C-alpha positions in Angstrom: -0.3 -0.3 0.0 1.5 3.7 -1.1 2.5 5.6 1.8 0.6 8.2 0.5 -2.8 6.5 0.2 -4.4 9.8 1.8 -3.7 11.7 -0.4 -4.9 9.0 -3.5 -7.7 8.8 -2.3 -8.4 12.4 -1.5 -7.5 13.0 -5.3 -9.6 10.6 -6.4 -12.8 12.1 -4.6 -11.9 15.5 -6.1 -11.5 14.3 -9.7 -15.6 12.5 -9.6 -16.5 15.7 -8.7 -15.5 17.8 -11.3 -16.3 14.6 -13.7 -19.9 14.3 -11.5 -20.4 17.9 -12.4 -19.0 18.1 -15.6 -22.4 18.3 -17.9 -23.6 20.6 -15.7 -20.8 23.0 -16.3 -20.4 22.6 -20.0 -24.6 23.0 -20.5 -24.1 26.9 -18.3 -21.1 27.3 -20.3 -22.4 27.2 -23.6 -25.9 29.0 -22.1 -23.7 32.1 -21.4 -21.4 31.3 -24.5 -24.4 31.9 -26.7 -25.6 34.6 -24.7 -22.3 36.4 -25.1 -21.2 36.1 -28.5 -24.9 36.8 -30.5 -23.2 38.3 -33.8 -23.8 36.1 -36.8 -20.4 37.1 -38.4 -17.8 39.9 -37.3 -18.9 42.5 -39.2 -21.8 42.4 -37.9 -20.5 42.7 -34.6 -17.9 45.2 -35.8 -21.0 47.3 -37.0 -22.2 47.3 -34.0 -19.1 48.3 -31.5 -19.1 51.1 -33.8 -21.9 52.8 -31.6 -19.2 52.7 -28.5 -16.0 54.6 -30.1 -16.3 57.7 -27.6 -17.1 55.6 -24.2 -14.3 54.3 -22.1 -15.1 51.1 -22.0 -17.0 48.4 -24.6 -19.0 46.9 -22.4 -20.5 43.6 -25.2 -16.8 43.3 -25.6 -15.6 43.7 -21.7 -18.6 41.1 -20.3 -17.2 38.8 -23.7 -12.9 39.0 -22.7 -14.9 38.4 -18.5 -16.7 35.1 -19.7 -13.8 33.8 -21.2 -11.2 34.3 -18.7 -13.3 33.1 -15.9 -14.6 29.9 -17.5 -11.1 29.2 -19.1 -9.5 29.5 -15.4 -12.6 27.2 -13.8 -11.2 25.1 -16.6 -7.9 24.9 -15.8 -8.4 24.3 -12.2 -10.5 20.9 -13.0 -8.0 19.9 -15.3 -4.9 20.7 -12.6 -7.7 18.4 -10.1 -7.2 15.9 -12.8 -3.4 15.5 -13.2 -2.9 14.9 -9.3 -5.6 11.8 -10.0 -4.1 10.6 -12.7 0.2 11.2 -11.0 -1.1 10.1 -7.8 -2.3 6.5 -9.4 0.9 5.7 -11.7 2.2 2.3 -10.6 4.5 1.4 -10.0 7.4 0.2 -13.1 7.1 -3.4 -14.1 7.9 -5.2 -16.9 4.1 -5.9 -19.1 0.9 -5.1 -18.9 1.6 -1.4 -19.1 -1.3 -0.2 -21.2 -3.3 0.9 -18.4 -0.3 3.2 -17.7 -0.3 4.6 -21.7 -4.0 5.5 -21.2 -2.7 7.5 -17.9 -0.6 9.3 -20.2 -2.5 9.9 -22.9 -4.8 11.8 -20.6 -2.3 13.8 -19.0 -1.0 14.5 -22.0 -4.5 16.2 -23.2 -4.7 17.8 -19.4 -2.1 19.1 -19.7 -3.2 20.7 -23.6 -5.6 22.2 -22.0 -3.2 24.0 -19.4 -1.1 25.3 -22.5 -4.7 26.4 -24.4 -5.3 28.5 -21.3 -2.1 29.7 -20.6 -1.0 31.1 -24.4 -5.4 33.0 -24.1 -5.3 34.2 -20.4 -1.9 36.0 -21.4 -3.7 37.2 -24.8 -7.2 38.4 -23.5 -5.2 39.7 -21.2 -4.0 42.8 -22.8 -7.0 44.1 -24.0 -7.8 47.1 -21.3 -4.5 48.2 -22.7 -5.1 47.8 -26.5 -8.1 49.8 -26.2 -6.6 53.2 -23.9 -4.4 52.9 -26.5 -6.2 53.5 -29.2 -8.3 55.7 -28.0 -6.3 57.8 -26.2 -5.0 58.6 -29.7 -9.0 59.2 -30.6 -7.6 62.5 -29.1 -11.4 63.1 -27.6 -12.3 66.6 -26.2 -11.1 67.5 -22.7 -11.7 69.5 -19.8 -9.6 70.0 -16.5 -10.1 72.8 -13.6 -7.0 74.0 -11.3 -7.3 75.5 -7.9 -5.1 77.2 -5.9 -5.1 79.0 -2.8 -2.5 81.1 -1.9 -2.8 82.9 2.3 -1.1 86.1 3.1 -0.5 87.9 6.8 0.6 91.3 7.6 0.6 93.0 10.8 -1.3 96.5 11.3 -0.6 98.0 14.7 0.1 94.9 16.3 -3.2 92.9 14.7 -2.5 90.0 12.4 -4.1 89.9 9.4 -5.2 86.9 7.2 -6.5 87.7 3.6 -6.6 84.5 1.6 -7.0 84.7 -2.4 -8.6 81.9 -4.6 -8.2 81.5 -8.9 -9.4 78.5 -11.1 -7.9 77.8 -14.4 -9.5 75.7 -16.4 -8.5 74.1 -19.9 -10.1 72.9 -22.7 -9.0 71.0 -25.1 -11.0 71.6 -29.0 -9.9 68.4 -31.7 -11.4 67.4 -35.1 -13.9 65.1 -35.3 -14.2 64.5 -38.7 -12.1 64.0 -41.4 -10.4 61.5 -43.2 -7.5 61.4 -40.0 -10.0 61.4 -36.8 -12.2 58.3 -39.4 -9.4 56.4 -39.2 -7.9 56.5 -35.4 -12.6 55.3 -34.7 -11.9 52.4 -37.5 -9.2 51.4 -35.5 -11.2 50.9 -32.2 -13.4 49.2 -33.2 -10.9 47.5 -35.1 -9.1 46.6 -31.7 -12.7 45.7 -29.9 -13.4 43.5 -32.6 -10.2 41.7 -32.6 -10.6 40.9 -28.1 -14.2 40.2 -29.6 -12.6 37.4 -32.1 -10.5 35.7 -29.7 -12.5 36.0 -26.7 -14.8 34.0 -28.6 -11.8 31.4 -30.8 -10.2 31.1 -26.6 -13.4 30.0 -25.0 -14.2 27.8 -28.5 -11.0 25.9 -28.1 -10.5 25.1 -24.9 -14.3 24.2 -23.9 -13.3 21.3 -27.2 -10.1 20.6 -25.5 -11.7 20.2 -22.0 -14.7 18.0 -22.5 -12.9 15.7 -24.9 -10.1 15.2 -22.3 -13.3 14.5 -19.4 -15.0 12.1 -21.8 -11.3 10.1 -22.5 -11.7 9.5 -18.5 -15.1 8.7 -18.3 -14.7 6.1 -21.3 -11.2 5.0 -19.5 -11.9 5.1 -15.6 -11.0 1.2 -14.7 -7.8 1.5 -16.4 -7.0 5.1 -15.2 -7.5 4.3 -11.4 -6.1 0.9 -11.9 -4.1 0.8 -14.6 -2.8 -2.8 -13.7 -6.1 -4.3 -13.8 -8.6 -4.7 -10.8 -8.9 -8.4 -10.1 -12.8 -7.9 -10.7 -13.1 -5.0 -8.4 -14.7 -2.3 -10.6 -13.7 1.2 -10.4 -15.1 4.0 -7.8 -16.7 6.2 -10.3 -19.8 6.7 -12.2 -20.3 7.2 -15.9 -21.3 11.4 -15.9 -23.6 10.0 -19.5 
């Protein structure tokens, strides 16, 4: 018996919870995906985003990006839980009867691909706020600022101190051309940023969901070999099929 049996059993329980919840989790993700990405084409999305060019943020794209980030992070955590289970159930190296180990390593490879896809896409989507801020700055929208300065002077007359406070206010505003070819190009550039990250979020979430459910499906079909790769001696896996 392994000296780490306590951890093996705990990892098995955690993996079972991930598998048991996977169907409802994917159903919820698919529903959220359909709501967050309603446009039939990128051109339709781009046309709609044109109304948000003068706003500090495009709430529609921000929602898509955050949905993708949250969902991918959650799937990554599930993948880590399943990796822990598999690593703790790899048997002692022996000659022969290693097919179950081959299955374990195959699943670990699939889960590693999930993790790699998540890491890559998290880094990419995290750049959205900065990219939009840069494009918005180049749009050079009209701005205004106000500064207030105060000064205090103390004088003494016939032994009596007098304090005088003066205050001045300065307002500055900038007016920029909001028409012409240059302005229109800068507007188009901002809309392009929103459209690009909308597409990135959509593609990232789709690809990670596909890898994730593929890994879980393969695990579900081969759970006996994953839990007891050297054979069960007639006993059955403690896992239940999620289908």
